[in-house]
N, C-alpha and C positions, 0 to 999 in steps of 0.2 A: 465325271470325270473333274468340269469345268468347277464342281465345284468343289471338291476337293484341292483344288489349287485353290483355288477362293480360301477356302479354312488356312490349308498350310499357309498362305500370306500371310494371312495375318494372323496368325498366328508366332509365327519371324518376327510379322512387325510391331507384335509383344511383345519379342524375348527383345531385341533391342532396344523395344526405348524403358525394357527396364530396370539392363545394360546399364542404359547410361543413365538412369534416377538414382541405381545405384554405385558409378564412377563415380558421378558428381558429390555423391554424400562422401564415398571415403575423401574427396579432393575438400570437401566443404571444409572453410570459406577461401573462394581463390578473392573476395575484395573485402571493400567496409562491410560493416554489415548496420545496419539503425536497429539506436531501442529509444524506441520511443514511449516518453515517459509521460500520461496525461490532463499535467500537472503543471503549473509553474515554471522556473528555476526561478534555483535560491528557496524555494520549500523543502520539508524531510523528506518529502520523497524521492525528489528530486537530489541533495546532497546523496545520499543511501546509489540508486541508481547512481549517480559519479561516481563514486569508487571503488566497486563494480565493474564498473566499466574499463576500469581502470585498466585491473590489474587480467578482468578476461579477458581483455586487446595481449594483452603482450600474453599469455600460456595461449589462444588461438593464431598471435600472428597473423590478426588481421584488424585494422583495426574498427570496435564497436564508437559509434559516434552516438550520442544524446539528443534527442530529438521531443521536447517542449511541446506535448501537442494537447494545449485546456480544454475546460469546458464543461459545459456541465454534467460538474461530478468525476470526473472526468471520465465518460462513461462515450465522450467523442473521437480521444485516441487511442480505446480499445476497438472501439467497431475501426478507423484505421486500422490496425491492427488485422481485425478479422475477415480483412477486403483484401486484404495484402496477399498476394500472390506466397504460396506454401515455396518459400525455397527456400527459407532457415535465413532472410538478410532481412527480413521486420522482424523484430520482438517486442514485448512487451513488459515494463517490469510497473506491477502496479497495486497497488494494496491492499485491504481491508474490500474495500469498496466496491474491490472486481463483484465480494459477495454477498454487500447490502443493495449496490443499484440492481442484483435482478429484482430487490421487494418495492424498493423505494422509488424507479423510474418504471412508472402503466406502459412505456411504450420505449422498449427501445429498439435501437437497432441489430439487433446480434440474439442471439441465444445461448444466452453466461456459458453453459451448462455441456454448449456442442457444437462453439464457432471458433475453441483454441483446442489446441495441443500444450505439454505439460513440460512443461522445463524444471523449473524446483523455488522450495522455499530460503530464503534471502536473507529471513532474518525476523524477531517481534519485536519491534520497538516499542516501551511507555509508555503512557498518556500522560501527562501531569498537570493538576486544578491548579492553576491561578486567579489572581485579582491584580484590579491596579494596585499599586503599590498607593491610598490612598485610601485606600476602602480600610475603614470604621471594625473588620475583624482578627482575631490574631491567632484560630486555628477551622479544621474542619469541622468542626462542631459550631463556634459561633459563625463562619461560611452560611454553614444551612439555617438557625436559627435565622440572622439578617435576609436571606433569599427567602423564605416560606414568610417571614413577619414582610415584607418589600416585592413580592411581585410582581406586580406589576409593573414596575417603573428596574428591575433590577434587568439588570442588560448580558446575556449572554452568548457573544463572540466566536463567530467561526469563519473558516476560509470558505464556504459557499458547499449546497448541500451535495450530498454524497463525500465531502472532503472527510479526513478519521476527524479532525473537529469539530466538526459537523454530529455524525457519531456520534462522539466522547461527551458532547451537552446531551443529545438525548439521551443517553443512560442514565446522564446526571441529574438531569429531574427528573427523565423515570424512576431511577434510586431514591430520589429525597421525596417521593411523588406531591410537585408539587410545575408546576409549568411557568418557565421566567418570560425575557421577552429574547426572540432570539434573532444576535443581528447582520443577518452573512454577508458576507466581503469577496472581490475576486482575487485570492490569492489567501495563501498563511500573509504573505508579506503588510498589506494595510492592514491587516484585523489585528495583527501584532506593534502596531505604529496606533492605532488607537487605543487599546491596552496601554500600552508605556505612557500615551499623550494623558489618556487619564478620561477617553470618551466613551469608554463600556466595561462594565465590570467585572467579569469574568470569562479567564478561557480555559478551554481544556487540548493539550495539543502534543503534538509526539518533541520527547527526552529532544530529539536529535534537533527541533526547535529552539528549544524553553532551557537549555542547562546555561548558557550561558548566561542566558539573559537573567536568571535564578542565583549563578554564579557573582552578579557586576550587582546583586541587590534594586533590579530596572522595576521584577516585580513584586507580589510576594507569591509564597506557595507553599501550595496546602499541604498536597497527598501525594504521590508515587501510583500509579493503579499496575503495582504487584503484591507480592504477598510478602514482599523482603526487598526490604531497602539497595538502594540505589550506590558501587561505589564514590559512584562519580557525586551523588548526589547521597554523605551520610542523614545528615538533618535536619531531611525530609523523608516524617513518613508515611510507612503503606495507607489505601486506603482501608485492610486490614484494620493494624491500627489504630485506623482513625474514625472507626468504627462506621466503615460502611464498604462491608466485603460484598458486597451487587453492582462494585463502582472496576473489583478487576477487569481486567482486558490488557488487550497488548494489542499495537496496532501492525498485524505481520505484511509482507510482504512477500512479493510470487514473480519470475518470468512464463512467460507464456508462450507460444505460436502460431500462423494462424493455423485451422485444423487444415490437416492432409500434411504438415508438413512430416518429413518422413520417422521413424524410429532411430532411424541414424545420427540422423543431424539432429534430433531434440535430443536423444544421448549423448555424444560431445560440448553440446549447450552445458548439459548435465554438468560433467564432467570436468568441466572448463569453470563455472563456476563452485565447484564446488571447492577446485583447485585456490577461487578468487579470495572464496570464508575459509582458507588457510594460507593468503597473504601477512606477514606479520603489519604494513603498513595496514592491512584496510582492519584486520581487530583490532589495533592501535587506537586506529581510528573510531572507532562503532563503541571501544570501551571508552574513548574522551567524550560521544554525544550518545553513551548512556541506554547504547544493546550490548547486542553481543551477536554474533553471525552462527545462520544457524545449521545444528549438528551435518555430514555428510549426511549419514543416512534422511535427515527431511530435503533437503537442496538432493530432490530426486522425483520423477515424474509423479510415481502414484502421491507420496507426502505430497503432492502440493495438491494434489488431484483431491486427496480425502477432506482435506482444510478446503478448500473449495469450501465442497459438497454439506460437511459439515457445519461450514460458519452461514452458507444462504439457510439452516434450516434455523441454523441460531439467532437471528437478528429479523428475520421472518417473526416472526411477533411484537418485538420492539420496538419495530416501526411500524407494524399496522397499529398497534395503543398507541403510540403517540401522532396519526394520521397527516406525520407532516410526507404526502410526495408530491410530487413531481412527473413534470407533463413528456 
């Protein structure tokens, strides 16, 4: 009888706990949400995050506060979210580096595929191949010829190991089958500053960071990493047109929550994300930056999970071939 009472008591406690969780999910959100961006403020991923966070805040009725937790190629910020309470009040907006870090970093504080729940894809941003304005090249072919002829002195800037510009730089060197001198910086800002100042030669970065510089004529643009030209940069040819189809790549972004976050909360966040990606202001600002919002079917947990799994498999051989690992 005593055992029966104990079992009954445990069942009742479990039911109460389950009810409390369900009620919490129904009332979510009841306070501000922190969106961790694992890169510095003002960078391309930060720009995407702030646009989406502002619109989602209006939809959810609570403020989403963007917090920049940079360092270690985005793994510090991702690790912080992985270890956060799974209550929906800490979320992560990360780019393609979420997939590449699984191979790039020999020691991660989290298991990429098993430490998070999924909310949805946000956007896929094209990359642009740039050089300092004073470089004596005119098109992508002449840039490649110059790089191959001067491989020991041509410098390729990036925003740090694991950054989108680092990944694109690796892909560029792989596509032209020529190793160049890599120059890592602590963020996109200082890398672009040195490109503008002529201290480095080449950079490959997202349109969210380069469009204004290209339009202003302060850098040379050789190609966009898409199959079709961009409306915002109609005079810049694609890598396909320029004869380098192996460089066709986009920097996709997704939103994640810590493992154990309820399906109900993730679904609410996903629906809010879908609404934000239809927001006229978000659509217009994305267009100005050379990108487009993800479709409603892509802004879902299932689509983001599938994307992450496929991208880990895609980038693993590229990183292994480059041999550029981080501890």
